[in-house]
C-alpha positions as CSV (number, residue, x, y, z in Angstrom):
1,M,-38.1,18.4,-8.3
2,G,-37.8,15.3,-6.0
3,T,-41.0,12.7,-5.3
4,M,-41.6,9.5,-4.0
5,I,-43.7,6.5,-4.8
6,K,-46.1,4.2,-2.8
7,R,-45.4,1.1,-4.0
8,G,-46.9,-2.3,-2.1
9,E,-44.5,-1.9,0.9
10,A,-41.7,0.3,-0.9
11,L,-40.9,3.7,-1.3
12,R,-39.4,4.7,-4.6
13,A,-37.8,7.8,-4.6
14,V,-37.4,9.3,-8.1
15,V,-35.3,12.6,-8.9
16,R,-36.0,14.6,-12.4
17,L,-33.7,17.0,-12.5
18,K,-31.6,19.1,-15.9
19,G,-33.2,15.8,-18.6
20,E,-31.8,13.7,-15.9
21,T,-33.9,11.0,-14.3
22,K,-32.4,8.8,-10.3
23,T,-34.5,6.7,-8.9
24,K,-33.6,4.3,-5.8
25,T,-36.5,2.2,-3.9
26,F,-36.8,2.4,0.3
27,E,-38.6,0.5,2.6
28,R,-41.6,2.3,3.4
29,T,-40.7,2.4,6.9
30,K,-40.8,5.6,9.0
31,E,-36.6,5.1,8.7
32,G,-36.6,4.8,4.7
33,T,-38.9,7.8,4.4
34,A,-36.0,9.3,6.3
35,L,-33.5,8.9,4.5
36,A,-35.4,8.5,0.7
37,R,-36.1,12.0,1.6
38,R,-32.2,12.3,2.0
39,W,-31.5,11.1,-0.8
40,I,-33.8,13.0,-3.0
41,I,-31.6,15.9,-1.7
42,E,-28.1,14.8,-1.7
43,Q,-28.7,13.9,-6.3
44,E,-30.5,17.1,-6.4
45,A,-27.7,19.1,-4.8
46,A,-25.2,16.5,-6.9
47,I,-27.1,16.8,-9.7
48,V,-26.7,20.8,-10.1
49,A,-23.2,20.6,-9.0
50,G,-22.1,18.1,-11.4
51,G,-23.4,19.8,-14.0
52,A,-22.4,23.3,-13.7
53,T,-18.8,23.2,-15.6
54,K,-16.7,21.0,-17.6
55,T,-13.3,20.9,-16.8
56,G,-11.6,19.8,-20.3
57,F,-9.7,16.8,-17.6
58,T,-10.9,13.7,-17.7
59,I,-9.4,11.4,-14.9
60,A,-8.7,9.2,-16.5
61,D,-6.8,11.6,-18.7
62,I,-5.2,12.3,-14.9
63,L,-4.0,8.7,-14.2
64,E,-2.6,7.8,-18.0
65,R,-0.8,10.8,-17.4
66,M,0.6,9.6,-13.1
67,R,1.3,6.9,-15.1
68,L,3.6,8.3,-17.6
69,K,5.8,10.0,-15.0
70,E,6.1,7.0,-13.4
71,L,7.9,5.2,-16.1
72,D,10.6,8.3,-15.9
73,K,12.0,6.5,-12.4
74,P,14.6,4.8,-13.3
75,Y,13.6,1.9,-11.1
76,F,10.7,-0.1,-12.0
77,S,7.8,1.2,-10.7
78,Q,4.4,-0.8,-9.6
79,T,2.7,2.2,-9.3
80,A,2.4,3.1,-13.1
81,S,0.6,-0.4,-14.0
82,L,-2.0,0.5,-10.5
83,F,-2.4,3.7,-12.4
84,A,-2.9,2.1,-16.1
85,T,-5.5,-0.7,-14.6
86,L,-7.0,1.6,-12.9
87,A,-7.4,4.1,-16.3
88,Q,-9.4,1.7,-17.5
89,E,-11.6,1.7,-13.9
90,F,-12.6,5.0,-14.4
91,G,-12.7,6.2,-18.1
92,P,-13.0,9.3,-19.2
93,V,-15.3,11.5,-16.6
94,D,-14.6,15.1,-16.7
95,L,-13.4,16.7,-13.3
96,G,-16.6,18.8,-12.9
97,K,-19.0,15.4,-12.7
98,L,-16.8,13.7,-9.9
99,T,-19.6,14.5,-7.3
100,A,-19.7,12.5,-3.6
101,E,-22.1,10.2,-5.0
102,W,-19.8,9.0,-7.8
103,W,-17.5,8.4,-5.4
104,V,-19.4,6.3,-3.2
105,E,-20.7,4.4,-6.0
106,K,-17.5,3.1,-7.8
107,A,-16.2,3.0,-3.8
108,K,-19.5,0.2,-3.7
109,G,-18.4,-1.5,-6.8
110,W,-16.1,-2.6,-5.5
111,D,-17.6,-5.7,-4.1
112,K,-15.6,-7.8,-3.5
113,V,-12.6,-6.1,-1.6
114,S,-11.8,-5.5,2.0
115,P,-12.8,-1.8,3.5
116,S,-8.7,-1.1,3.8
117,S,-7.8,-2.5,0.4
118,R,-10.9,0.2,-0.8
119,L,-9.4,3.1,1.1
120,T,-6.3,2.1,-0.5
121,K,-7.4,1.6,-4.1
122,L,-8.5,5.1,-3.0
123,T,-5.8,6.7,-1.3
124,R,-3.6,6.0,-4.6
125,V,-6.6,8.3,-7.4
126,F,-6.8,11.2,-4.6
127,G,-3.3,11.3,-4.8
128,A,-2.5,10.9,-7.6
129,L,-5.4,14.3,-8.4
130,K,-4.2,16.3,-5.3
131,R,-0.3,16.0,-7.7
132,A,-2.5,16.3,-11.0
133,S,-3.9,20.1,-9.8
134,I,0.0,21.1,-8.6
135,L,1.6,20.6,-11.4
136,W,-1.0,21.0,-14.6
137,G,-3.2,23.2,-12.5
138,C,-6.3,20.9,-12.7
139,P,-9.7,21.9,-11.0
140,V,-10.4,19.4,-7.9
141,R,-13.0,19.2,-6.4
142,W,-12.0,18.1,-2.9
143,D,-15.1,19.7,-1.4
144,E,-17.3,17.1,-2.9
145,I,-13.8,14.0,-2.3
146,K,-14.2,15.3,1.5
147,R,-17.4,14.0,1.5
148,A,-17.5,11.0,0.0
149,K,-14.7,10.8,2.1
150,A,-17.2,10.8,5.2
151,I,-20.0,9.0,3.7
152,L,-17.8,6.0,2.9
153,G,-16.8,5.8,6.8
154,E,-19.8,5.8,8.1
155,M,-21.1,3.0,5.9
156,G,-18.1,1.0,6.5
157,L,-17.1,1.1,3.2
158,T,-13.8,3.0,3.9
159,G,-11.7,1.8,6.5
160,D,-7.9,1.0,8.4
161,G,-7.3,-2.8,8.0
162,K,-5.8,-4.9,11.0
163,A,-2.4,-4.6,11.8
164,R,-0.5,-7.4,11.1
165,D,1.2,-9.5,13.7
166,R,2.4,-12.3,12.1
167,R,5.8,-13.4,13.5
168,V,7.5,-15.5,11.0
169,S,10.5,-18.6,12.2
170,D,14.4,-19.6,11.1
171,E,12.3,-21.8,10.8
172,E,9.3,-21.3,8.4
173,I,12.4,-19.4,6.6
174,A,13.8,-22.3,5.7
175,R,10.7,-24.7,4.7
176,I,9.7,-21.7,2.4
177,K,13.7,-20.9,0.5
178,A,13.5,-25.7,0.0
179,Q,11.0,-24.7,-1.7
180,V,13.2,-22.9,-4.3
181,G,13.6,-25.2,-7.1
182,V,11.3,-27.6,-6.1
183,A,8.6,-26.2,-5.8
184,V,9.1,-23.2,-8.3
185,A,11.3,-23.6,-11.3
186,T,13.6,-20.3,-12.0
187,A,16.3,-17.9,-12.1
188,V,15.2,-16.0,-9.4
189,P,17.8,-16.0,-6.1
190,L,14.4,-16.5,-3.9
191,A,16.3,-17.5,-0.8
192,D,18.4,-14.7,-1.2
193,I,16.4,-12.2,-1.5
194,I,13.9,-13.8,1.4
195,D,17.3,-13.9,3.7
196,F,18.0,-10.4,2.2
197,A,14.0,-9.1,3.0
198,V,14.5,-10.7,7.2
199,L,18.4,-8.3,7.5
200,T,17.4,-5.4,5.7
201,G,13.9,-5.0,6.4
202,M,13.4,-3.8,2.6
203,R,10.2,-3.8,1.3
204,R,9.6,-5.6,-2.3
205,A,10.0,-2.9,-4.2
206,E,12.9,-1.5,-2.2
207,I,15.0,-4.5,-3.1
208,L,14.4,-4.3,-6.6
209,R,15.4,-1.4,-7.8
210,I,18.9,-1.0,-5.8
211,T,21.1,-0.7,-8.0
212,W,25.0,-1.5,-8.2
213,D,26.2,2.2,-7.1
214,D,24.5,2.3,-4.7
215,L,26.9,0.6,-2.8
216,N,29.0,2.1,-0.2
217,T,30.7,2.1,2.9
218,I,31.3,4.6,5.9
219,K,33.9,3.8,8.6
220,G,34.7,1.0,6.2
221,S,31.5,-0.5,7.4
222,P,29.3,-1.7,4.7
223,M,25.6,0.5,3.4
224,Q,22.8,0.6,0.6
225,W,21.2,3.7,-0.2
226,I,17.6,3.4,-1.1
227,R,16.6,6.0,-3.2
228,D,12.8,8.2,-3.0
229,R,12.0,5.2,-0.5
230,K,8.3,5.9,0.7
231,A,7.7,8.2,3.2
232,P,4.1,9.5,4.6
233,K,3.9,12.5,2.3
234,D,6.2,12.6,-0.2
235,K,9.0,10.0,-1.2
236,I,10.3,11.7,-4.1
237,G,14.3,13.0,-2.8
238,N,13.8,10.8,0.3
239,D,17.3,8.6,-0.2
240,Q,18.5,6.8,2.8
241,N,21.9,5.4,3.2
242,I,20.7,2.5,5.5
243,P,23.6,-0.1,7.4
244,L,24.4,-3.7,5.9
245,L,23.7,-6.1,8.6
246,G,24.6,-9.3,9.7
247,G,26.0,-10.2,7.0
248,A,23.3,-8.9,3.6
249,D,26.6,-7.1,2.1
250,K,27.8,-10.8,1.4
251,I,24.3,-11.6,-0.2
252,I,25.0,-8.4,-2.6
253,K,28.2,-9.7,-3.5
254,R,27.3,-13.4,-4.6
255,Q,25.2,-12.1,-6.8
256,P,25.7,-12.2,-10.8
257,R,26.4,-9.2,-12.7
258,T,25.1,-8.8,-15.1
259,A,24.2,-5.8,-17.8
260,S,22.0,-4.8,-15.7
261,P,22.3,-1.7,-13.5
262,F,20.1,-3.4,-10.4
263,I,21.3,-6.1,-7.9
264,F,18.2,-8.3,-8.4
265,P,17.1,-7.6,-12.2
266,F,13.9,-8.8,-11.8
267,G,9.8,-8.5,-12.0
268,I,8.0,-7.4,-8.9
269,H,4.7,-10.4,-9.4
270,A,7.9,-13.0,-10.0
271,I,9.0,-12.1,-6.2
272,T,5.0,-12.2,-5.2
273,I,4.1,-15.5,-7.2
274,N,7.2,-17.8,-7.0
275,F,6.8,-16.6,-2.2
276,R,3.6,-17.6,-2.4
277,R,3.7,-20.9,-4.7
278,C,7.0,-21.4,-2.3
279,A,5.2,-20.6,1.2
280,A,2.2,-22.9,0.1
281,A,4.4,-26.4,-0.9
282,A,6.0,-25.9,2.4
283,G,3.2,-26.0,4.5
284,V,3.4,-21.7,5.4
285,K,-0.2,-20.7,5.7
286,N,-1.5,-16.7,5.9
287,I,2.6,-15.4,5.6
288,H,2.8,-13.1,3.0
289,F,6.3,-11.7,2.0
290,H,5.7,-8.1,3.3
291,D,6.1,-10.2,6.5
292,L,9.5,-10.6,6.6
293,R,9.9,-6.6,6.7
294,H,7.8,-7.4,10.2
295,E,10.0,-9.3,11.3
296,A,13.8,-7.1,10.5
297,I,12.5,-4.5,12.2
298,S,11.1,-6.7,15.4
299,R,14.6,-9.4,15.5
300,L,16.5,-6.0,15.4
301,F,14.3,-4.6,18.4
302,E,15.3,-8.6,20.1
303,A,19.2,-7.6,19.0
304,G,18.9,-4.6,21.3
305,Y,18.5,-1.9,19.1
306,T,17.4,1.1,20.2
307,I,13.8,3.1,18.5
308,P,16.3,5.4,16.7
309,E,18.7,2.6,16.0
310,V,15.9,0.9,14.5
311,C,14.0,3.8,12.2
312,N,17.6,4.2,10.4
313,V,17.4,0.7,9.0
314,S,13.3,1.2,8.6
315,G,13.1,4.0,7.4
316,H,10.5,5.5,9.8
317,K,10.1,9.0,10.4
318,S,8.2,8.1,13.8
319,W,7.6,5.7,16.2
320,E,3.7,5.3,15.2
321,C,5.5,4.7,12.5
322,L,7.5,2.0,14.3
323,K,5.5,0.5,16.4
324,I,2.8,-1.5,13.8
325,Y,5.8,-2.9,12.5
326,T,7.1,-4.6,16.3
327,N,5.8,-7.4,17.0
328,L,7.9,-8.2,20.4
329,N,6.5,-11.4,22.8
330,G,4.9,-9.1,26.0
331,A,6.6,-13.0,28.0
332,D,9.7,-12.0,26.8
333,M,10.0,-9.4,29.5
334,H,9.9,-11.6,32.6
335,N,13.8,-12.4,31.3
336,G,14.5,-8.5,31.7
337,P,15.1,-6.0,29.3
338,L,16.3,-7.0,25.3
339,A,19.1,-4.5,24.8
340,Q,19.8,-7.2,28.6
341,Q,18.5,-9.9,27.2
342,A,21.3,-9.3,24.3
343,L,24.5,-8.9,26.0
344,L,23.7,-11.9,27.6
345,R,23.1,-14.2,24.2
346,A,25.9,-12.5,23.6
347,Q,28.8,-12.7,26.0
348,L,27.6,-16.5,25.8
349,R,28.6,-16.9,22.3
350,A,31.9,-14.9,23.3
351,A,32.4,-17.3,25.6
């Protein structure tokens, strides 16, 4: 049974049950007493539930299995290294011990990350557990995970991040590209990769895993298959054939052919680190490589493409998903609809 011990202006809650002892200190106030009572009830329930059954599966084992599955993919998987890190961090804890309180304490330990980053990290783990329950019949305590999500949200430890509305100008891109070979000595064709990202709207991982064999044409126009493209539900089999607009195919054609099947046979960390260093050397602040995807999508709308057409390039399934990546300037509406403006610009170029 739980007890509360008065110690000066503090109140110490103690739970002793099934050989386990847990303690926590609260303020000796009316609100503190109520919190202490609630904590005692939750801890007693957690001990009873957590000590009920051992499943024989540990969270570290599940994450390691998922890492190996990622390595089986025919392209580089950033998720594989993430699962390796998480497996070490979570350790060999039996799935039967993963109570809501366990998840909360684990998440609270990530004190140097934002609520959105904490949520992303947990979502990765919960996704791995879901696949493990399907593939190997692992008994996952979804009721405890659901309760943990509610507690973490209530405590403000998890939450959606603020959508970025950063636009990247041609002048900024030129300054960053000018630092390639100056601020960083690298064999990575970073300038070409930056231009390719702005023309196609592809993510870093997607750019690095496209292959020469996936190049194709439809009606004489250059196209590029993107295999297993990121999707909210399941990216496996989500293959999309996107148009290579604005001369993106010319960037591909000038890349040297090597023994690798990939057009850009480089590591994702090389792209990230070199881009960051070049941006810093160029004095371009508050910019991420992923902002180039936002810029690409915004530019497609400004060029006069419709929502379905832009989705055909970006891979989004709906406007609700796409609008997060669309950062248009409302002041430009004074000049008329974007499609009309794009048509006028094209007529002026042709004149």
